[in-house]
PyMOL CGO cylinders between C-alpha atoms (Angstrom):
from pymol import cmd
from pymol.cgo import CYLINDER

trace = [
    CYLINDER, 0.00, 0.00, 0.00, 1.35, 3.39, -0.99, 0.3, 1, 1, 1, 1, 1, 1,
    CYLINDER, 1.35, 3.39, -0.99, 0.74, 6.75, 0.66, 0.3, 1, 1, 1, 1, 1, 1,
    CYLINDER, 0.74, 6.75, 0.66, 1.19, 9.97, -1.29, 0.3, 1, 1, 1, 1, 1, 1,
    CYLINDER, 1.19, 9.97, -1.29, 1.59, 13.39, 0.34, 0.3, 1, 1, 1, 1, 1, 1,
    CYLINDER, 1.59, 13.39, 0.34, 1.41, 16.66, -1.55, 0.3, 1, 1, 1, 1, 1, 1,
    CYLINDER, 1.41, 16.66, -1.55, 3.46, 19.79, -0.76, 0.3, 1, 1, 1, 1, 1, 1,
    CYLINDER, 3.46, 19.79, -0.76, 2.81, 22.94, -2.84, 0.3, 1, 1, 1, 1, 1, 1,
    CYLINDER, 2.81, 22.94, -2.84, 6.16, 24.74, -2.74, 0.3, 1, 1, 1, 1, 1, 1,
    CYLINDER, 6.16, 24.74, -2.74, 7.79, 27.94, -3.93, 0.3, 1, 1, 1, 1, 1, 1,
    CYLINDER, 7.79, 27.94, -3.93, 6.41, 31.08, -5.57, 0.3, 1, 1, 1, 1, 1, 1,
    CYLINDER, 6.41, 31.08, -5.57, 4.39, 29.13, -8.15, 0.3, 1, 1, 1, 1, 1, 1,
    CYLINDER, 4.39, 29.13, -8.15, 3.14, 26.56, -5.62, 0.3, 1, 1, 1, 1, 1, 1,
    CYLINDER, 3.14, 26.56, -5.62, 4.50, 23.60, -7.54, 0.3, 1, 1, 1, 1, 1, 1,
    CYLINDER, 4.50, 23.60, -7.54, 3.39, 20.26, -6.15, 0.3, 1, 1, 1, 1, 1, 1,
    CYLINDER, 3.39, 20.26, -6.15, 6.18, 18.16, -4.69, 0.3, 1, 1, 1, 1, 1, 1,
    CYLINDER, 6.18, 18.16, -4.69, 5.10, 14.60, -3.93, 0.3, 1, 1, 1, 1, 1, 1,
    CYLINDER, 5.10, 14.60, -3.93, 6.47, 12.24, -1.32, 0.3, 1, 1, 1, 1, 1, 1,
    CYLINDER, 6.47, 12.24, -1.32, 5.37, 8.66, -1.86, 0.3, 1, 1, 1, 1, 1, 1,
    CYLINDER, 5.37, 8.66, -1.86, 5.79, 6.17, 0.97, 0.3, 1, 1, 1, 1, 1, 1,
    CYLINDER, 5.79, 6.17, 0.97, 5.54, 2.37, 0.97, 0.3, 1, 1, 1, 1, 1, 1,
    CYLINDER, 5.54, 2.37, 0.97, 5.14, -0.28, 3.67, 0.3, 1, 1, 1, 1, 1, 1,
    CYLINDER, 5.14, -0.28, 3.67, 8.91, -0.75, 3.82, 0.3, 1, 1, 1, 1, 1, 1,
    CYLINDER, 8.91, -0.75, 3.82, 9.30, 2.78, 5.23, 0.3, 1, 1, 1, 1, 1, 1,
    CYLINDER, 9.30, 2.78, 5.23, 10.94, 3.92, 1.99, 0.3, 1, 1, 1, 1, 1, 1,
    CYLINDER, 10.94, 3.92, 1.99, 9.96, 6.98, -0.01, 0.3, 1, 1, 1, 1, 1, 1,
    CYLINDER, 9.96, 6.98, -0.01, 10.33, 8.56, -3.42, 0.3, 1, 1, 1, 1, 1, 1,
    CYLINDER, 10.33, 8.56, -3.42, 10.65, 12.32, -3.94, 0.3, 1, 1, 1, 1, 1, 1,
    CYLINDER, 10.65, 12.32, -3.94, 8.94, 13.66, -7.06, 0.3, 1, 1, 1, 1, 1, 1,
    CYLINDER, 8.94, 13.66, -7.06, 9.63, 17.21, -8.29, 0.3, 1, 1, 1, 1, 1, 1,
    CYLINDER, 9.63, 17.21, -8.29, 11.35, 18.95, -5.35, 0.3, 1, 1, 1, 1, 1, 1,
    CYLINDER, 11.35, 18.95, -5.35, 10.78, 22.39, -6.83, 0.3, 1, 1, 1, 1, 1, 1,
    CYLINDER, 10.78, 22.39, -6.83, 11.70, 24.64, -3.90, 0.3, 1, 1, 1, 1, 1, 1,
    CYLINDER, 11.70, 24.64, -3.90, 11.98, 24.76, -0.10, 0.3, 1, 1, 1, 1, 1, 1,
    CYLINDER, 11.98, 24.76, -0.10, 14.49, 21.95, 0.16, 0.3, 1, 1, 1, 1, 1, 1,
    CYLINDER, 14.49, 21.95, 0.16, 14.77, 22.21, 3.94, 0.3, 1, 1, 1, 1, 1, 1,
    CYLINDER, 14.77, 22.21, 3.94, 11.05, 21.67, 4.30, 0.3, 1, 1, 1, 1, 1, 1,
    CYLINDER, 11.05, 21.67, 4.30, 11.18, 18.54, 2.14, 0.3, 1, 1, 1, 1, 1, 1,
    CYLINDER, 11.18, 18.54, 2.14, 14.09, 17.20, 4.17, 0.3, 1, 1, 1, 1, 1, 1,
    CYLINDER, 14.09, 17.20, 4.17, 12.28, 17.90, 7.44, 0.3, 1, 1, 1, 1, 1, 1,
    CYLINDER, 12.28, 17.90, 7.44, 9.14, 16.12, 6.25, 0.3, 1, 1, 1, 1, 1, 1,
    CYLINDER, 9.14, 16.12, 6.25, 11.08, 13.02, 5.25, 0.3, 1, 1, 1, 1, 1, 1,
    CYLINDER, 11.08, 13.02, 5.25, 13.05, 12.92, 8.48, 0.3, 1, 1, 1, 1, 1, 1,
    CYLINDER, 13.05, 12.92, 8.48, 9.89, 13.41, 10.52, 0.3, 1, 1, 1, 1, 1, 1,
    CYLINDER, 9.89, 13.41, 10.52, 8.52, 10.13, 9.15, 0.3, 1, 1, 1, 1, 1, 1,
    CYLINDER, 8.52, 10.13, 9.15, 11.78, 8.24, 9.77, 0.3, 1, 1, 1, 1, 1, 1,
    CYLINDER, 11.78, 8.24, 9.77, 11.56, 6.91, 6.22, 0.3, 1, 1, 1, 1, 1, 1,
    CYLINDER, 11.56, 6.91, 6.22, 14.41, 6.16, 3.86, 0.3, 1, 1, 1, 1, 1, 1,
    CYLINDER, 14.41, 6.16, 3.86, 14.38, 8.22, 0.64, 0.3, 1, 1, 1, 1, 1, 1,
    CYLINDER, 14.38, 8.22, 0.64, 15.54, 6.19, -2.35, 0.3, 1, 1, 1, 1, 1, 1,
    CYLINDER, 15.54, 6.19, -2.35, 15.49, 8.58, -5.31, 0.3, 1, 1, 1, 1, 1, 1,
    CYLINDER, 15.49, 8.58, -5.31, 14.36, 11.86, -6.81, 0.3, 1, 1, 1, 1, 1, 1,
    CYLINDER, 14.36, 11.86, -6.81, 12.12, 11.48, -9.86, 0.3, 1, 1, 1, 1, 1, 1,
    CYLINDER, 12.12, 11.48, -9.86, 11.49, 14.46, -12.13, 0.3, 1, 1, 1, 1, 1, 1,
    CYLINDER, 11.49, 14.46, -12.13, 8.44, 14.80, -14.36, 0.3, 1, 1, 1, 1, 1, 1,
    CYLINDER, 8.44, 14.80, -14.36, 10.35, 17.47, -16.29, 0.3, 1, 1, 1, 1, 1, 1,
    CYLINDER, 10.35, 17.47, -16.29, 13.04, 20.08, -15.74, 0.3, 1, 1, 1, 1, 1, 1,
    CYLINDER, 13.04, 20.08, -15.74, 11.35, 23.47, -15.64, 0.3, 1, 1, 1, 1, 1, 1,
    CYLINDER, 11.35, 23.47, -15.64, 12.84, 25.55, -12.85, 0.3, 1, 1, 1, 1, 1, 1,
    CYLINDER, 12.84, 25.55, -12.85, 9.82, 25.40, -10.57, 0.3, 1, 1, 1, 1, 1, 1,
    CYLINDER, 9.82, 25.40, -10.57, 10.08, 21.60, -10.46, 0.3, 1, 1, 1, 1, 1, 1,
    CYLINDER, 10.08, 21.60, -10.46, 13.84, 21.29, -9.87, 0.3, 1, 1, 1, 1, 1, 1,
    CYLINDER, 13.84, 21.29, -9.87, 14.83, 24.19, -7.59, 0.3, 1, 1, 1, 1, 1, 1,
    CYLINDER, 14.83, 24.19, -7.59, 15.60, 21.99, -4.57, 0.3, 1, 1, 1, 1, 1, 1,
    CYLINDER, 15.60, 21.99, -4.57, 17.04, 18.99, -6.41, 0.3, 1, 1, 1, 1, 1, 1,
    CYLINDER, 17.04, 18.99, -6.41, 20.64, 19.35, -5.25, 0.3, 1, 1, 1, 1, 1, 1,
    CYLINDER, 20.64, 19.35, -5.25, 19.68, 20.34, -1.70, 0.3, 1, 1, 1, 1, 1, 1,
    CYLINDER, 19.68, 20.34, -1.70, 17.66, 17.15, -1.25, 0.3, 1, 1, 1, 1, 1, 1,
    CYLINDER, 17.66, 17.15, -1.25, 19.99, 14.93, -3.29, 0.3, 1, 1, 1, 1, 1, 1,
    CYLINDER, 19.99, 14.93, -3.29, 23.11, 15.99, -1.39, 0.3, 1, 1, 1, 1, 1, 1,
    CYLINDER, 23.11, 15.99, -1.39, 21.49, 15.75, 2.03, 0.3, 1, 1, 1, 1, 1, 1,
    CYLINDER, 21.49, 15.75, 2.03, 20.32, 12.16, 1.54, 0.3, 1, 1, 1, 1, 1, 1,
    CYLINDER, 20.32, 12.16, 1.54, 22.90, 11.08, -1.06, 0.3, 1, 1, 1, 1, 1, 1,
    CYLINDER, 22.90, 11.08, -1.06, 20.25, 9.76, -3.45, 0.3, 1, 1, 1, 1, 1, 1,
    CYLINDER, 20.25, 9.76, -3.45, 20.17, 9.60, -7.26, 0.3, 1, 1, 1, 1, 1, 1,
    CYLINDER, 20.17, 9.60, -7.26, 18.20, 11.86, -9.60, 0.3, 1, 1, 1, 1, 1, 1,
    CYLINDER, 18.20, 11.86, -9.60, 16.20, 10.44, -12.53, 0.3, 1, 1, 1, 1, 1, 1,
    CYLINDER, 16.20, 10.44, -12.53, 15.14, 12.51, -15.55, 0.3, 1, 1, 1, 1, 1, 1,
    CYLINDER, 15.14, 12.51, -15.55, 14.27, 11.91, -19.20, 0.3, 1, 1, 1, 1, 1, 1,
    CYLINDER, 14.27, 11.91, -19.20, 17.33, 12.20, -21.41, 0.3, 1, 1, 1, 1, 1, 1,
    CYLINDER, 17.33, 12.20, -21.41, 15.65, 14.82, -23.61, 0.3, 1, 1, 1, 1, 1, 1,
    CYLINDER, 15.65, 14.82, -23.61, 16.13, 17.31, -20.77, 0.3, 1, 1, 1, 1, 1, 1,
    CYLINDER, 16.13, 17.31, -20.77, 19.45, 16.15, -19.39, 0.3, 1, 1, 1, 1, 1, 1,
    CYLINDER, 19.45, 16.15, -19.39, 21.05, 19.54, -20.00, 0.3, 1, 1, 1, 1, 1, 1,
    CYLINDER, 21.05, 19.54, -20.00, 18.20, 21.51, -18.43, 0.3, 1, 1, 1, 1, 1, 1,
    CYLINDER, 18.20, 21.51, -18.43, 19.08, 20.77, -14.82, 0.3, 1, 1, 1, 1, 1, 1,
    CYLINDER, 19.08, 20.77, -14.82, 22.15, 22.98, -14.91, 0.3, 1, 1, 1, 1, 1, 1,
    CYLINDER, 22.15, 22.98, -14.91, 21.21, 25.52, -17.58, 0.3, 1, 1, 1, 1, 1, 1,
    CYLINDER, 21.21, 25.52, -17.58, 18.97, 28.45, -16.50, 0.3, 1, 1, 1, 1, 1, 1,
    CYLINDER, 18.97, 28.45, -16.50, 18.21, 29.29, -20.13, 0.3, 1, 1, 1, 1, 1, 1,
    CYLINDER, 18.21, 29.29, -20.13, 16.84, 25.81, -20.73, 0.3, 1, 1, 1, 1, 1, 1,
    CYLINDER, 16.84, 25.81, -20.73, 15.00, 25.37, -17.42, 0.3, 1, 1, 1, 1, 1, 1,
    CYLINDER, 15.00, 25.37, -17.42, 13.48, 28.85, -17.66, 0.3, 1, 1, 1, 1, 1, 1,
    CYLINDER, 13.48, 28.85, -17.66, 14.82, 30.38, -14.46, 0.3, 1, 1, 1, 1, 1, 1,
    CYLINDER, 14.82, 30.38, -14.46, 16.70, 33.04, -16.43, 0.3, 1, 1, 1, 1, 1, 1,
    CYLINDER, 16.70, 33.04, -16.43, 13.40, 34.42, -17.80, 0.3, 1, 1, 1, 1, 1, 1,
    CYLINDER, 13.40, 34.42, -17.80, 12.15, 35.71, -14.47, 0.3, 1, 1, 1, 1, 1, 1,
    CYLINDER, 12.15, 35.71, -14.47, 14.08, 38.63, -12.95, 0.3, 1, 1, 1, 1, 1, 1,
    CYLINDER, 14.08, 38.63, -12.95, 14.11, 38.47, -9.19, 0.3, 1, 1, 1, 1, 1, 1,
    CYLINDER, 14.11, 38.47, -9.19, 14.08, 34.69, -9.00, 0.3, 1, 1, 1, 1, 1, 1,
    CYLINDER, 14.08, 34.69, -9.00, 17.34, 32.80, -8.43, 0.3, 1, 1, 1, 1, 1, 1,
    CYLINDER, 17.34, 32.80, -8.43, 19.00, 31.06, -11.34, 0.3, 1, 1, 1, 1, 1, 1,
    CYLINDER, 19.00, 31.06, -11.34, 18.54, 27.31, -10.99, 0.3, 1, 1, 1, 1, 1, 1,
    CYLINDER, 18.54, 27.31, -10.99, 21.72, 25.32, -11.59, 0.3, 1, 1, 1, 1, 1, 1,
    CYLINDER, 21.72, 25.32, -11.59, 21.86, 21.68, -10.51, 0.3, 1, 1, 1, 1, 1, 1,
    CYLINDER, 21.86, 21.68, -10.51, 24.41, 18.96, -11.07, 0.3, 1, 1, 1, 1, 1, 1,
    CYLINDER, 24.41, 18.96, -11.07, 23.78, 16.41, -13.79, 0.3, 1, 1, 1, 1, 1, 1,
    CYLINDER, 23.78, 16.41, -13.79, 21.22, 13.64, -13.32, 0.3, 1, 1, 1, 1, 1, 1,
    CYLINDER, 21.22, 13.64, -13.32, 22.35, 10.20, -12.25, 0.3, 1, 1, 1, 1, 1, 1,
    CYLINDER, 22.35, 10.20, -12.25, 19.93, 8.16, -14.39, 0.3, 1, 1, 1, 1, 1, 1,
    CYLINDER, 19.93, 8.16, -14.39, 17.89, 8.73, -17.53, 0.3, 1, 1, 1, 1, 1, 1,
    CYLINDER, 17.89, 8.73, -17.53, 14.29, 7.61, -17.62, 0.3, 1, 1, 1, 1, 1, 1,
    CYLINDER, 14.29, 7.61, -17.62, 12.97, 5.48, -20.45, 0.3, 1, 1, 1, 1, 1, 1,
    CYLINDER, 12.97, 5.48, -20.45, 9.41, 4.48, -21.14, 0.3, 1, 1, 1, 1, 1, 1,
    CYLINDER, 9.41, 4.48, -21.14, 8.49, 1.23, -19.45, 0.3, 1, 1, 1, 1, 1, 1,
    CYLINDER, 8.49, 1.23, -19.45, 8.62, -0.48, -16.09, 0.3, 1, 1, 1, 1, 1, 1,
    CYLINDER, 8.62, -0.48, -16.09, 10.91, 0.86, -13.37, 0.3, 1, 1, 1, 1, 1, 1,
    CYLINDER, 10.91, 0.86, -13.37, 11.74, -0.63, -9.99, 0.3, 1, 1, 1, 1, 1, 1,
    CYLINDER, 11.74, -0.63, -9.99, 13.39, 1.39, -7.23, 0.3, 1, 1, 1, 1, 1, 1,
    CYLINDER, 13.39, 1.39, -7.23, 13.72, -0.52, -3.98, 0.3, 1, 1, 1, 1, 1, 1,
    CYLINDER, 13.72, -0.52, -3.98, 10.34, -2.15, -3.50, 0.3, 1, 1, 1, 1, 1, 1,
    CYLINDER, 10.34, -2.15, -3.50, 8.56, 0.53, -5.56, 0.3, 1, 1, 1, 1, 1, 1,
    CYLINDER, 8.56, 0.53, -5.56, 7.24, -0.69, -8.91, 0.3, 1, 1, 1, 1, 1, 1,
    CYLINDER, 7.24, -0.69, -8.91, 6.04, 1.93, -11.36, 0.3, 1, 1, 1, 1, 1, 1,
    CYLINDER, 6.04, 1.93, -11.36, 5.61, 2.60, -15.03, 0.3, 1, 1, 1, 1, 1, 1,
    CYLINDER, 5.61, 2.60, -15.03, 7.24, 5.53, -16.82, 0.3, 1, 1, 1, 1, 1, 1,
    CYLINDER, 7.24, 5.53, -16.82, 5.25, 7.02, -19.70, 0.3, 1, 1, 1, 1, 1, 1,
    CYLINDER, 5.25, 7.02, -19.70, 6.81, 9.64, -21.95, 0.3, 1, 1, 1, 1, 1, 1,
    CYLINDER, 6.81, 9.64, -21.95, 4.23, 12.43, -22.20, 0.3, 1, 1, 1, 1, 1, 1,
    CYLINDER, 4.23, 12.43, -22.20, 5.83, 15.27, -24.18, 0.3, 1, 1, 1, 1, 1, 1,
    CYLINDER, 5.83, 15.27, -24.18, 4.07, 18.42, -25.28, 0.3, 1, 1, 1, 1, 1, 1,
    CYLINDER, 4.07, 18.42, -25.28, 4.50, 20.72, -22.30, 0.3, 1, 1, 1, 1, 1, 1,
    CYLINDER, 4.50, 20.72, -22.30, 8.21, 20.04, -22.65, 0.3, 1, 1, 1, 1, 1, 1,
    CYLINDER, 8.21, 20.04, -22.65, 10.10, 17.47, -24.75, 0.3, 1, 1, 1, 1, 1, 1,
    CYLINDER, 10.10, 17.47, -24.75, 11.16, 15.33, -21.81, 0.3, 1, 1, 1, 1, 1, 1,
    CYLINDER, 11.16, 15.33, -21.81, 7.95, 15.37, -19.79, 0.3, 1, 1, 1, 1, 1, 1,
    CYLINDER, 7.95, 15.37, -19.79, 7.11, 12.00, -18.25, 0.3, 1, 1, 1, 1, 1, 1,
    CYLINDER, 7.11, 12.00, -18.25, 4.32, 10.64, -16.09, 0.3, 1, 1, 1, 1, 1, 1,
    CYLINDER, 4.32, 10.64, -16.09, 4.80, 8.11, -13.31, 0.3, 1, 1, 1, 1, 1, 1,
    CYLINDER, 4.80, 8.11, -13.31, 2.10, 5.45, -13.18, 0.3, 1, 1, 1, 1, 1, 1,
    CYLINDER, 2.10, 5.45, -13.18, 1.66, 3.43, -10.00, 0.3, 1, 1, 1, 1, 1, 1,
    CYLINDER, 1.66, 3.43, -10.00, -0.68, 0.78, -11.36, 0.3, 1, 1, 1, 1, 1, 1,
    CYLINDER, -0.68, 0.78, -11.36, -1.22, -1.19, -8.17, 0.3, 1, 1, 1, 1, 1, 1,
    CYLINDER, -1.22, -1.19, -8.17, -2.16, 1.97, -6.27, 0.3, 1, 1, 1, 1, 1, 1,
    CYLINDER, -2.16, 1.97, -6.27, -4.26, 3.36, -9.16, 0.3, 1, 1, 1, 1, 1, 1,
    CYLINDER, -4.26, 3.36, -9.16, -2.51, 6.70, -9.15, 0.3, 1, 1, 1, 1, 1, 1,
    CYLINDER, -2.51, 6.70, -9.15, -0.42, 8.73, -11.57, 0.3, 1, 1, 1, 1, 1, 1,
    CYLINDER, -0.42, 8.73, -11.57, 1.90, 11.71, -11.08, 0.3, 1, 1, 1, 1, 1, 1,
    CYLINDER, 1.90, 11.71, -11.08, 1.79, 13.63, -14.35, 0.3, 1, 1, 1, 1, 1, 1,
    CYLINDER, 1.79, 13.63, -14.35, 3.70, 16.90, -13.90, 0.3, 1, 1, 1, 1, 1, 1,
    CYLINDER, 3.70, 16.90, -13.90, 2.39, 19.76, -16.04, 0.3, 1, 1, 1, 1, 1, 1,
    CYLINDER, 2.39, 19.76, -16.04, 0.85, 17.55, -18.71, 0.3, 1, 1, 1, 1, 1, 1,
    CYLINDER, 0.85, 17.55, -18.71, -2.71, 17.51, -17.40, 0.3, 1, 1, 1, 1, 1, 1,
    CYLINDER, -2.71, 17.51, -17.40, -4.50, 19.56, -14.74, 0.3, 1, 1, 1, 1, 1, 1,
    CYLINDER, -4.50, 19.56, -14.74, -7.95, 19.50, -13.23, 0.3, 1, 1, 1, 1, 1, 1,
    CYLINDER, -7.95, 19.50, -13.23, -9.99, 21.22, -15.92, 0.3, 1, 1, 1, 1, 1, 1,
    CYLINDER, -9.99, 21.22, -15.92, -6.97, 22.30, -17.92, 0.3, 1, 1, 1, 1, 1, 1,
    CYLINDER, -6.97, 22.30, -17.92, -3.77, 21.19, -19.65, 0.3, 1, 1, 1, 1, 1, 1,
    CYLINDER, -3.77, 21.19, -19.65, -0.12, 22.24, -19.57, 0.3, 1, 1, 1, 1, 1, 1,
    CYLINDER, -0.12, 22.24, -19.57, 1.02, 25.35, -21.39, 0.3, 1, 1, 1, 1, 1, 1,
    CYLINDER, 1.02, 25.35, -21.39, 2.78, 24.84, -24.72, 0.3, 1, 1, 1, 1, 1, 1,
    CYLINDER, 2.78, 24.84, -24.72, 4.19, 28.31, -25.38, 0.3, 1, 1, 1, 1, 1, 1,
    CYLINDER, 4.19, 28.31, -25.38, 7.56, 27.57, -23.75, 0.3, 1, 1, 1, 1, 1, 1,
    CYLINDER, 7.56, 27.57, -23.75, 10.58, 26.27, -25.72, 0.3, 1, 1, 1, 1, 1, 1,
    CYLINDER, 10.58, 26.27, -25.72, 10.01, 22.70, -26.79, 0.3, 1, 1, 1, 1, 1, 1,
    CYLINDER, 10.01, 22.70, -26.79, 6.25, 22.85, -26.21, 0.3, 1, 1, 1, 1, 1, 1,
    CYLINDER, 6.25, 22.85, -26.21, 3.73, 21.72, -28.81, 0.3, 1, 1, 1, 1, 1, 1,
    CYLINDER, 3.73, 21.72, -28.81, -0.06, 21.66, -28.45, 0.3, 1, 1, 1, 1, 1, 1,
    CYLINDER, -0.06, 21.66, -28.45, -0.80, 18.75, -30.76, 0.3, 1, 1, 1, 1, 1, 1,
    CYLINDER, -0.80, 18.75, -30.76, 1.92, 16.65, -29.14, 0.3, 1, 1, 1, 1, 1, 1,
    CYLINDER, 1.92, 16.65, -29.14, 0.54, 17.46, -25.69, 0.3, 1, 1, 1, 1, 1, 1,
    CYLINDER, 0.54, 17.46, -25.69, -3.03, 16.54, -26.62, 0.3, 1, 1, 1, 1, 1, 1,
    CYLINDER, -3.03, 16.54, -26.62, -1.82, 13.27, -28.14, 0.3, 1, 1, 1, 1, 1, 1,
    CYLINDER, -1.82, 13.27, -28.14, 0.17, 12.46, -25.00, 0.3, 1, 1, 1, 1, 1, 1,
    CYLINDER, 0.17, 12.46, -25.00, -2.88, 13.10, -22.80, 0.3, 1, 1, 1, 1, 1, 1,
    CYLINDER, -2.88, 13.10, -22.80, -5.15, 11.05, -25.04, 0.3, 1, 1, 1, 1, 1, 1,
    CYLINDER, -5.15, 11.05, -25.04, -2.82, 8.09, -25.51, 0.3, 1, 1, 1, 1, 1, 1,
    CYLINDER, -2.82, 8.09, -25.51, -0.99, 7.92, -22.19, 0.3, 1, 1, 1, 1, 1, 1,
    CYLINDER, -0.99, 7.92, -22.19, -3.29, 9.40, -19.52, 0.3, 1, 1, 1, 1, 1, 1,
    CYLINDER, -3.29, 9.40, -19.52, -6.93, 9.16, -20.60, 0.3, 1, 1, 1, 1, 1, 1,
    CYLINDER, -6.93, 9.16, -20.60, -6.23, 5.51, -21.38, 0.3, 1, 1, 1, 1, 1, 1,
    CYLINDER, -6.23, 5.51, -21.38, -5.81, 4.86, -17.65, 0.3, 1, 1, 1, 1, 1, 1,
    CYLINDER, -5.81, 4.86, -17.65, -8.74, 3.37, -15.78, 0.3, 1, 1, 1, 1, 1, 1,
    CYLINDER, -8.74, 3.37, -15.78, -11.34, 6.02, -15.02, 0.3, 1, 1, 1, 1, 1, 1,
    CYLINDER, -11.34, 6.02, -15.02, -10.87, 5.74, -11.25, 0.3, 1, 1, 1, 1, 1, 1,
    CYLINDER, -10.87, 5.74, -11.25, -7.13, 6.45, -11.28, 0.3, 1, 1, 1, 1, 1, 1,
    CYLINDER, -7.13, 6.45, -11.28, -6.18, 9.47, -9.18, 0.3, 1, 1, 1, 1, 1, 1,
    CYLINDER, -6.18, 9.47, -9.18, -4.14, 11.86, -11.29, 0.3, 1, 1, 1, 1, 1, 1,
    CYLINDER, -4.14, 11.86, -11.29, -1.75, 14.14, -9.38, 0.3, 1, 1, 1, 1, 1, 1,
    CYLINDER, -1.75, 14.14, -9.38, -0.64, 17.18, -11.41, 0.3, 1, 1, 1, 1, 1, 1,
    CYLINDER, -0.64, 17.18, -11.41, 2.26, 19.58, -11.05, 0.3, 1, 1, 1, 1, 1, 1,
    CYLINDER, 2.26, 19.58, -11.05, -0.03, 22.34, -9.77, 0.3, 1, 1, 1, 1, 1, 1,
    CYLINDER, -0.03, 22.34, -9.77, -3.44, 22.37, -8.16, 0.3, 1, 1, 1, 1, 1, 1,
    CYLINDER, -3.44, 22.37, -8.16, -5.75, 19.57, -7.00, 0.3, 1, 1, 1, 1, 1, 1,
    CYLINDER, -5.75, 19.57, -7.00, -5.91, 15.98, -8.13, 0.3, 1, 1, 1, 1, 1, 1,
    CYLINDER, -5.91, 15.98, -8.13, -8.40, 14.69, -10.68, 0.3, 1, 1, 1, 1, 1, 1,
    CYLINDER, -8.40, 14.69, -10.68, -9.36, 11.50, -12.53, 0.3, 1, 1, 1, 1, 1, 1,
    CYLINDER, -9.36, 11.50, -12.53, -9.36, 10.46, -16.20, 0.3, 1, 1, 1, 1, 1, 1,
    CYLINDER, -9.36, 10.46, -16.20, -13.14, 10.14, -16.04, 0.3, 1, 1, 1, 1, 1, 1,
    CYLINDER, -13.14, 10.14, -16.04, -13.56, 13.70, -14.78, 0.3, 1, 1, 1, 1, 1, 1,
    CYLINDER, -13.56, 13.70, -14.78, -11.27, 15.14, -17.45, 0.3, 1, 1, 1, 1, 1, 1,
    CYLINDER, -11.27, 15.14, -17.45, -12.93, 13.21, -20.26, 0.3, 1, 1, 1, 1, 1, 1,
    CYLINDER, -12.93, 13.21, -20.26, -16.26, 14.54, -19.08, 0.3, 1, 1, 1, 1, 1, 1,
    CYLINDER, -16.26, 14.54, -19.08, -15.53, 18.17, -18.22, 0.3, 1, 1, 1, 1, 1, 1,
    CYLINDER, -15.53, 18.17, -18.22, -12.13, 19.35, -19.48, 0.3, 1, 1, 1, 1, 1, 1,
    CYLINDER, -12.13, 19.35, -19.48, -12.85, 21.95, -22.22, 0.3, 1, 1, 1, 1, 1, 1,
    CYLINDER, -12.85, 21.95, -22.22, -9.43, 21.44, -23.81, 0.3, 1, 1, 1, 1, 1, 1,
    CYLINDER, -9.43, 21.44, -23.81, -10.15, 17.78, -24.44, 0.3, 1, 1, 1, 1, 1, 1,
    CYLINDER, -10.15, 17.78, -24.44, -13.68, 18.00, -25.85, 0.3, 1, 1, 1, 1, 1, 1,
    CYLINDER, -13.68, 18.00, -25.85, -13.81, 16.37, -29.24, 0.3, 1, 1, 1, 1, 1, 1,
    CYLINDER, -13.81, 16.37, -29.24, -10.15, 15.40, -29.33, 0.3, 1, 1, 1, 1, 1, 1,
    CYLINDER, -10.15, 15.40, -29.33, -9.52, 11.99, -30.82, 0.3, 1, 1, 1, 1, 1, 1,
]
cmd.load_cgo(trace, "trace")
């Protein structure tokens, strides 16, 4: 049985997810900011963090990567299409916003590929869901009927496609093929805002009406 906890962090309130299993292990997904808070939450539960998983490498999802990685000495996983984004503010977008710090992280330890992935006793499926960014991925926990999808799909909305590497048709295809194909009762956890379900988005999301 898995437990997922959501922490909206930083100026854009990006959702960081901590996922715990019965072995008292945890995964960190998208530590976007407030690294000390993430560390404190993990230590409070006396769990063992195993890895940092990134849905994509926009600055608001990676701002605390090195703080958390270095504290726990754990590896970082990202899609290879965005391997250079972690350390390049022009790629990850942090250079576009005066007043915000430039985000520069060390290189990732592992590159994600579509398919099954096992980390410790966690079993999950990686689905490449580009469109918001070229290396966007979604993490599917089939046994728990939940998916962490980054900025691909939101409750009643979809990810923006006006940033470098974004493409609307690609995004819609990713949502249709990789996310709406999940069972209707899956809980979908996005990069911002509340959770949703495939059924709800098929029924009410105005961006998806009529797409096939």
